[in-house]
C-alpha positions in Angstrom: 0.0 0.0 0.0 1.3 3.4 -0.9 0.4 6.5 1.1 0.8 10.0 -0.4 0.2 13.1 1.6 0.0 16.5 -0.2 0.3 19.3 2.4 0.6 23.1 2.6 3.9 24.5 3.6 2.5 28.0 3.9 0.0 26.9 6.6 2.7 24.8 8.2 0.9 21.5 8.0 4.2 19.6 8.2 4.0 19.0 12.0 0.5 17.4 11.5 1.9 15.3 8.7 4.8 14.0 10.8 2.4 13.1 13.7 0.1 11.3 11.2 3.0 9.4 9.6 4.2 8.2 13.1 0.7 7.0 13.9 0.3 5.2 10.5 3.7 3.5 10.9 3.0 2.4 14.4 -0.3 0.8 13.3 0.4 -0.4 9.7 4.1 -0.5 9.1 4.1 -4.0 7.6 1.4 -3.0 5.1 2.9 0.2 3.9 5.2 -0.2 1.0 5.8 3.5 0.2 5.3 7.0 1.6 5.3 10.1 -0.6 5.1 13.6 0.8 4.3 16.4 -1.6 4.7 20.0 -0.4 2.1 22.3 -1.7 0.4 25.7 -1.1 -3.1 27.1 -0.7 -4.1 25.1 2.5 -3.9 21.8 0.8 -4.1 18.6 2.9 -4.8 15.7 0.7 -4.3 12.0 1.5 -4.1 9.3 -1.2 -4.0 5.6 -0.8 -2.6 3.8 -3.8 -3.2 6.8 -5.9 -6.9 7.3 -4.9 -7.8 10.5 -3.1 -9.4 9.5 0.2 -9.3 12.8 2.1 -9.2 16.4 1.0 -9.3 19.3 3.4 -10.4 21.7 0.7 -13.3 19.4 -0.4 -14.8 19.2 3.1 -13.3 22.4 4.6 -11.7 20.8 7.6 -8.6 18.9 8.7 -9.0 15.2 9.5 -10.5 14.2 12.8 -8.6 12.1 15.3 -8.0 8.6 13.7 -9.9 9.5 10.6 -7.0 8.8 8.2 -6.1 5.6 10.1 -9.7 4.4 9.7 -9.6 5.1 6.0 -6.4 3.1 5.7 -8.0 0.2 7.7 -11.0 0.2 5.4 -8.7 -0.2 2.3 -7.0 -3.3 3.8 
């Protein structure tokens, strides 16, 4: 499974990305084959699983809730 996170550097989303990556690795390290982090602008916080967009901050106008991304990963396994 490949996880890609596109995040805004202007809004300083990197600390949230690092926290999320640590949680994902703790839970799913044996199932994750690749991580890709893509710096962006304009408040972007998008998460892709195997190339499919599963979360978009801009689409729903909020950041992910606690464990929301982990739950999305679990549902794809």
